C-alpha positions in Angstrom: 4.0 -2.1 -88.7 5.1 -3.3 -85.1 4.5 0.3 -84.0 1.0 0.2 -84.9 0.2 -3.5 -83.6 1.2 -2.2 -80.0 -0.8 0.5 -80.3 -3.9 -1.8 -81.3 -2.7 -4.2 -78.8 -2.9 -1.1 -76.3 -6.3 -0.4 -77.6 -7.5 -4.1 -77.0 -6.1 -4.2 -73.5 -7.9 -0.6 -73.0 -11.5 -1.9 -74.1 -10.9 -5.1 -71.8 -10.3 -3.1 -68.8 -13.3 -0.7 -69.6 -15.5 -3.8 -70.0 -14.2 -5.3 -66.6 -14.5 -1.9 -65.0 -18.1 -2.3 -66.3 -18.9 -5.4 -65.0 -17.7 -4.9 -61.7 -20.0 -1.7 -61.5 -22.8 -3.8 -62.8 -22.2 -6.2 -59.9 -21.7 -3.6 -57.2 -25.4 -1.7 -58.3 -27.0 -5.7 -58.4 -26.1 -6.1 -54.8 -27.0 -2.4 -53.2 -23.9 -2.4 -51.9 -22.3 1.7 -52.3 -19.2 2.8 -51.1 -18.5 5.1 -48.4 -15.5 6.6 -47.6 -14.4 7.0 -43.8 -13.6 10.5 -42.3 -10.1 11.2 -41.6 -10.7 11.4 -37.9 -12.2 7.4 -38.2 -8.6 6.5 -39.4 -6.8 8.5 -36.9 -8.4 6.9 -34.0 -7.4 3.3 -35.5 -3.7 4.3 -36.3 -3.7 5.5 -32.3 -5.3 2.3 -31.0 -3.5 0.8 -27.9 -3.3 -3.1 -27.5 -4.4 -2.9 -23.9 -8.1 -2.3 -22.8 -7.7 -0.4 -19.8 -10.9 1.2 -18.1 -10.8 4.6 -18.2 -12.7 7.4 -15.9 -13.0 9.2 -19.0 -15.7 8.7 -22.0 -14.0 7.6 -25.1 -15.2 10.5 -27.0 -12.1 13.0 -25.5 -8.7 13.7 -25.9 -6.6 12.7 -22.3 -3.8 15.0 -22.3 -0.5 13.2 -21.1 2.4 15.6 -19.9 5.6 15.1 -21.7 9.0 14.3 -20.3 10.7 17.9 -19.9 8.9 21.3 -20.3 5.2 21.9 -21.1 3.6 24.8 -22.2 -0.8 24.9 -21.6 -3.5 27.0 -21.5 -6.1 26.0 -19.4 -9.9 26.8 -20.8 -12.7 28.4 -18.7 -15.3 25.9 -17.2 -18.4 25.4 -19.4 -20.8 23.6 -16.8 -23.3 25.5 -14.6 -22.5 27.3 -11.5 -18.9 26.8 -11.9 -16.6 28.6 -9.2 -13.2 27.1 -10.7 -11.6 26.4 -14.1 -11.4 22.3 -13.0 -14.0 19.7 -11.7 -12.6 17.9 -8.6 -12.7 13.9 -8.7 -11.4 10.8 -6.7 -10.0 8.4 -8.5 -8.8 4.8 -7.7 -5.8 4.1 -10.4 -4.2 1.1 -11.0 -6.9 -1.0 -10.5 -6.7 -4.7 -11.3 -4.2 -6.6 -13.6 -4.5 -3.6 -16.3 -4.3 -0.9 -14.3 -7.6 0.3 -14.4 -8.9 3.7 -13.0 -12.4 4.0 -11.6 -14.2 7.1 -9.9 -14.6 6.5 -6.1 -18.7 6.1 -6.3 -18.8 6.7 -2.6 -16.6 10.6 -2.4 -18.4 11.4 -5.6 -21.9 9.8 -5.8 -22.4 9.0 -1.9 -22.8 5.6 -3.2 -21.4 1.9 -1.9 -18.0 1.6 -3.3 -16.1 -2.1 -3.1 -12.8 -0.3 -2.7 -13.7 2.2 -0.1 -15.3 -0.5 1.5 -12.3 -2.5 1.4 -10.2 0.1 3.2 -12.4 1.0 6.0 -12.3 -2.8 6.6 -8.6 -2.2 6.5 -8.5 0.8 9.0 -10.6 -1.5 11.4 -7.9 -4.0 11.3 -5.3 -1.0 11.9 -3.3 -1.6 8.7 -2.8 1.8 7.5 -0.5 1.2 5.2 -2.8 -1.0 3.3 -5.6 1.4 3.4 -3.5 4.2 2.2 -1.9 2.3 -0.6 -6.1 1.9 -2.1 -7.5 5.6 -0.8 -8.7 7.6 -3.8 -6.9 10.0 -5.1 -8.0 13.6 -5.4 -7.7 15.1 -9.2 -8.7 18.4 -10.8 -10.1 18.1 -14.5 -9.2 20.5 -16.9 -9.9 21.5 -20.4 -6.4 22.7 -21.9 -4.8 23.2 -25.2 -1.1 22.2 -25.8 0.7 25.0 -26.9 3.5 22.5 -28.4 1.0 20.6 -30.0 -2.0 22.8 -31.2 -3.1 20.5 -33.8 -4.2 18.1 -30.9 -6.8 20.7 -30.3 -8.8 20.2 -27.0 -7.7 17.9 -24.4 -8.8 16.5 -20.8 -6.3 16.3 -18.1 -6.8 15.2 -14.4 -4.1 17.3 -12.9 -2.8 16.2 -9.2 -4.8 18.4 -6.7 -1.2 19.8 -5.7 -0.5 21.2 -8.7 -3.6 22.8 -9.3 -3.4 24.7 -5.7 0.0 26.0 -7.1 -1.5 27.4 -10.0 -4.2 29.1 -8.4 -1.4 30.6 -5.8 0.7 32.1 -8.5 -2.4 33.5 -10.3 -3.3 35.9 -6.8 -1.2 38.9 -6.0 0.3 38.6 -2.5 0.3 42.2 -1.6 -2.5 43.4 -3.8 -4.8 40.3 -3.7 -5.6 40.8 -7.5 -5.9 38.0 -9.4 -4.9 37.0 -12.6 -8.0 35.5 -14.9 -5.6 32.6 -16.2 -8.4 31.4 -18.4 -10.2 33.8 -20.0 -10.0 33.0 -24.0 -9.6 36.4 -24.9 -6.8 38.0 -22.3 -5.7 34.5 -20.4 -2.3 33.4 -19.2 -0.4 30.3 -20.4 1.1 28.0 -17.6 4.3 26.4 -17.8 6.2 23.4 -16.1 8.7 21.0 -16.0 7.8 16.7 -15.7 10.3 14.8 -14.6 10.5 11.2 -13.6 7.7 8.5 -14.4 5.2 6.5 -12.6 5.2 7.1 -8.7 8.4 9.1 -9.0 6.8 11.7 -11.0 7.2 15.6 -10.4 6.0 18.7 -11.7 8.7 21.4 -10.8 9.0 25.3 -12.0 5.7 25.7 -12.5 5.2 29.2 -14.0 2.5 31.7 -15.1 3.5 33.4 -18.5 4.0 37.5 -18.0 1.6 38.4 -20.5 -1.6 37.5 -21.8 -2.7 36.7 -24.8 -5.7 35.5 -26.9 -6.7 31.7 -27.0 -7.5 32.2 -31.0 -9.3 28.7 -31.1 -12.7 29.2 -30.7 -13.6 25.4 -32.1 -11.7 24.1 -29.3 -14.0 26.2 -27.0 -17.3 25.5 -28.7 -15.9 21.7 -27.9 -16.0 22.2 -24.1 -19.2 24.2 -24.4 -20.8 21.2 -26.3 -19.3 18.8 -24.0 -18.8 20.1 -20.3 -16.3 18.3 -18.0 -18.8 16.8 -15.8 -20.5 14.9 -18.8 -17.1 13.3 -19.6 -17.0 11.4 -16.5 -17.7 7.5 -16.6 -19.1 6.1 -14.1 -18.8 1.6 -13.4 -21.3 -0.3 -11.6 -20.7 -1.7 -8.1 -20.2 -5.4 -9.8 -18.0 -4.3 -12.5 -15.4 -2.8 -10.2 -15.5 -5.5 -7.3 -15.0 -8.0 -10.0 -11.7 -5.6 -11.4 -10.4 -4.9 -7.7 -10.7 -8.9 -6.7 -8.8 -9.5 -9.8 -5.9 -8.3 -8.4 -2.3 -8.8 -10.6 0.3 -6.9 -11.2 0.0 -3.9 -13.7 2.3 -2.0 -16.0 3.1 1.5 -14.9 0.2 4.3 -15.5 1.6 8.2 -15.6 -1.8 8.5 -14.0 -0.3 7.4 -10.9 1.4 10.6 -9.9 3.9 11.5 -7.5 1.3 10.7 -4.1 0.2 7.4 -5.6 1.5 4.2 -4.2 3.3 1.3 -6.1 0.6 -1.3 -7.7 3.4 -3.8 -6.7 3.0 -2.8 -3.0 -0.8 -3.0 -3.2 -0.4 -6.2 -4.9 1.8 -7.7 -2.0 -0.8 -6.1 0.9 -3.6 -7.7 -1.0 -2.1 -10.9 -1.0 -0.8 -10.5 2.3 -4.4 -9.9 3.9 -5.7 -12.5 2.1 -3.4 -15.3 3.1 -3.7 -13.9 6.9 -7.3 -14.2 6.5 -7.1 -17.8 5.2 -4.9 -18.7 8.1 -7.3 -17.4 10.8 -10.2 -19.6 8.9 -7.7 -22.4 9.4 -6.9 -22.1 12.5 -10.4 -21.4 13.6 -11.5 -24.9 11.6 -8.4 -26.7 13.3 -9.8 -25.3 17.1 -13.5 -26.8 16.2 -12.0 -30.1 15.4 -9.8 -30.4 18.1 -12.9 -29.1 20.5 -14.8 -32.2 19.2 -11.7 -34.4 20.6 -12.2 -35.2 24.7 -8.8 -34.9 26.4 -7.7 -36.9 29.4 -7.9 -33.8 31.7 -11.3 -32.8 30.2 -12.6 -36.4 31.5 -10.8 -36.4 34.7 -13.3 -33.1 35.5 -16.4 -34.0 34.6 -18.9 -34.6 36.5 -21.3 -37.8 36.7 -23.9 -36.4 34.0 -21.2 -35.3 31.4 -19.6 -38.5 31.9 -23.1 -40.4 30.9 -23.6 -38.2 27.8 -19.9 -39.1 26.9 -20.5 -42.8 27.3 -23.5 -42.7 25.5 -22.1 -40.1 22.5 -18.8 -42.5 22.3 -21.0 -45.9 23.1 -18.8 -46.9 25.6 -19.0 -50.1 28.0 -18.2 -48.2 31.0 -21.0 -48.6 33.6 -21.9 -45.1 34.8 -24.7 -46.3 37.6 -22.3 -45.3 40.6 -22.7 -42.7 43.5 -22.1 -39.5 42.2 -20.9 -38.8 46.2 -18.4 -41.7 46.4 -14.9 -40.3 45.2 -13.4 -43.9 44.3 -16.3 -44.5 42.4 -16.1 -41.4 40.0 -12.2 -42.3 40.2 -12.7 -45.8 38.5 -15.5 -44.5 36.1 -13.1 -41.7 34.7 -10.3 -44.0 34.3 -12.3 -46.7 32.7 -13.8 -44.1 30.4 -9.9 -42.9 29.8 -8.9 -46.2 29.2 -11.8 -47.1 26.3 -11.1 -43.4 24.7 -7.4 -44.8 24.4 -6.3 -41.4 26.4 -3.8 -41.5 28.6 -2.4 -39.1 31.6 -0.2 -36.8 30.3 3.2 -35.5 31.8 2.9 -32.5 33.9 3.5 -29.4 31.9 2.6 -26.0 31.9 -0.4 -25.3 29.7 -0.2 -23.4 26.8 -2.2 -20.4 25.9 -4.0 -22.1 22.9 -4.9 -24.9 25.8 -6.2 -22.4 28.1 -8.4 -20.8 25.5 -9.8 -24.4 25.1 -10.5 -25.0 28.4 -11.9 -21.8 28.8 -14.6 -22.4 25.9 -15.2 -26.2 27.4 -16.3 -24.4 30.4 -18.4 -22.0 28.8 -20.1 -24.8 27.1 -20.8 -26.4 30.0 -22.2 -23.4 31.7 -24.8 -23.3 28.6 -25.5 -26.9 28.7 -26.4 -26.4 32.5 
């Protein structure tokens, strides 16, 4: 009997569950909602998401290759864009810009358009600040499509390699004696490239670059087709002048970026240079304002050097009671008038001392103003 009751309860609970499922499906049909399963790529993209919203030089559709520390083995794919003379596409990039360490393609060198960072660099060169100018100059990179032989499941990847690595690879690909060239990017009969990465950030180095002794077939037609469908020039992302300028002026420190290779400069140094430059500009502006304010205040020496017309103008401007109805040819009358003006203005004869450079410059400016008035 107990067993029978249990089976009855199981059948009842099953019927209840079935009624609930039907009820849910009915509600779903009434609302018009239809569940759609997302593909594995969407889930993988979310799993690999980063907390940083850093701007990149590439569009989001491409996967960027980052060499791992230690030994790396890659296969470079051939160029898939029109009129290509090399497997790589040259770009000039500003790395480590703004608080998030964004990367911006140099608009001036790539499109012959105004670029705010290049304009700042030009100003720095005019001020003979070569260190700062070099720190913000764009870096040359060679973009290549490749397959990571140690992680072929990752598929097609894009790497903006330093131009020095590309130079080493192309040098090795040419036989010094015969001049014969190894077509390392040939999908059917090409060669893998190996190298070792050491260090991080600006201390990054690539050593031991070598080309495999035997050729091999790529055997990844899907990756090659992806490269054909999306040529490297189409992966580059160009930002508007205003957005680059806004980010560049934001300044601030940024965390270490592997894209800033061995020929880059420390972001801390960049930020320090920018702050020093701003501070210097602010100090110069303050000095100019102080000089303008000082120019408005007349000194005892200046009053003693004024002629009758200048003294009369000063008396009118300051609304003094000194009587300027004197004979300009009478030295004693002129001396008395100058002393009266100084007395009313509260100016005392200073102790004898050498004029400073600033005072001489001030007197020179005063002299120029007098000439213009005349």
